[in-house]
C-alpha positions as CSV (number, residue, x, y, z in Angstrom):
1,M,0.0,0.0,0.0
2,K,1.5,3.3,-1.0
3,L,0.5,6.3,1.1
4,L,0.8,9.9,0.1
5,D,4.0,11.4,1.5
6,K,2.2,14.6,2.2
7,A,-1.6,15.3,2.0
8,E,-4.0,18.1,2.8
9,R,-7.7,18.2,3.2
10,I,-9.7,21.1,1.9
11,R,-13.2,21.6,3.1
12,I,-15.5,23.9,1.1
13,Y,-18.5,25.3,3.1
14,I,-21.3,26.4,0.8
15,G,-25.1,26.5,0.7
16,E,-27.3,23.8,-0.9
17,D,-28.9,26.5,-3.1
18,D,-25.6,27.9,-4.4
19,K,-25.1,27.5,-8.1
20,Y,-22.4,27.8,-10.7
21,K,-23.5,28.4,-14.3
22,G,-27.0,27.0,-13.4
23,V,-25.6,23.8,-11.8
24,P,-25.6,23.1,-8.0
25,L,-22.2,24.4,-6.8
26,A,-21.3,21.2,-4.9
27,E,-21.9,19.1,-8.1
28,A,-19.8,21.6,-10.1
29,I,-16.9,21.4,-7.6
30,V,-17.0,17.5,-7.7
31,R,-16.9,17.6,-11.5
32,E,-13.9,19.9,-11.5
33,A,-12.1,17.8,-9.0
34,R,-12.7,14.7,-11.2
35,K,-11.5,16.6,-14.3
36,L,-8.3,17.4,-12.5
37,G,-7.8,13.8,-11.7
38,L,-7.9,14.3,-7.9
39,A,-8.1,11.3,-5.6
40,G,-11.8,11.9,-4.8
41,A,-14.4,14.2,-3.3
42,T,-17.3,13.8,-0.9
43,V,-20.3,16.0,-0.4
44,F,-21.9,16.3,3.1
45,R,-25.3,17.9,3.6
46,G,-25.8,19.5,7.0
47,M,-28.9,19.6,9.2
48,S,-28.5,23.2,10.3
49,G,-25.9,25.9,10.3
50,F,-25.2,29.6,9.7
51,G,-22.5,31.5,7.8
52,A,-21.1,35.0,7.6
53,N,-24.6,36.6,7.3
54,S,-25.7,34.8,10.6
55,L,-28.9,33.6,9.0
56,I,-29.7,30.2,10.4
57,H,-30.5,27.5,7.8
58,T,-32.3,24.4,9.1
59,N,-34.3,21.4,7.9
60,K,-37.3,22.1,10.1
61,I,-40.5,20.9,8.4
62,L,-42.2,24.3,8.4
63,R,-39.4,26.1,6.6
64,L,-40.2,26.7,2.9
65,S,-36.6,27.4,1.8
66,E,-34.1,25.2,3.5
67,D,-30.8,26.1,1.7
68,L,-29.0,23.7,4.1
69,P,-25.3,23.8,4.6
70,V,-23.1,21.7,2.4
71,V,-19.5,20.7,2.8
72,V,-17.3,19.3,0.0
73,E,-14.3,17.6,1.3
74,I,-11.2,16.6,-0.8
75,V,-7.9,15.0,0.3
76,E,-5.0,15.2,-2.0
77,H,-1.3,16.2,-2.3
78,P,-1.0,20.0,-1.9
79,D,0.5,20.5,-5.3
80,R,-2.5,18.8,-6.9
81,L,-5.0,20.9,-4.9
82,R,-3.5,24.2,-6.1
83,P,-5.3,24.3,-9.5
84,L,-8.6,23.5,-7.9
85,L,-8.2,26.4,-5.4
86,T,-7.7,28.8,-8.3
87,I,-10.9,27.5,-10.0
88,L,-12.8,27.7,-6.7
89,D,-12.0,31.4,-6.5
90,E,-14.0,32.0,-9.7
91,M,-16.8,29.5,-8.8
92,M,-17.6,30.7,-5.3
93,K,-19.5,33.9,-4.7
94,E,-19.8,33.2,-1.0
95,G,-18.8,30.5,1.5
96,M,-15.5,29.4,3.1
97,I,-12.6,27.1,2.3
98,T,-10.4,25.6,4.9
99,R,-7.1,23.7,4.4
100,E,-5.2,21.5,6.8
101,P,-2.5,18.8,6.7
102,V,-3.8,15.2,7.2
103,D,-2.1,11.8,7.6
104,V,-3.4,9.3,5.0
105,I,-3.5,5.9,6.7
106,A,-4.9,4.0,3.7
107,Y,-6.2,4.8,0.2
108,R,-7.5,1.8,-1.8
109,H,-9.7,1.1,-4.7
110,S,-10.7,-2.0,-6.6
111,K,-9.2,-2.7,-9.9
112,S,-12.5,-3.5,-11.6
């Protein structure tokens, strides 16, 4: 098993209703990561949260517009993340991106 000698995780915090060229932003980010040949991307949908504008978004049944929080997470070598970060600068009108070093213990996929 070959582990990355150095890896970073970026987390992209956006809203469920955010769009890029008419496509949900989370989906557009995953597509860009795939085009760049990155190791993978995962999208998480939150139950509630708030951002810079302090407006609380929740999944309570009586809310008409949920716009729930979404986090896209990608782990890759820092050099391979750089092009995506440049693209994200254009794609994102609001939200937050964090970056931190991680230890990759295992990274496997089937050959089929």
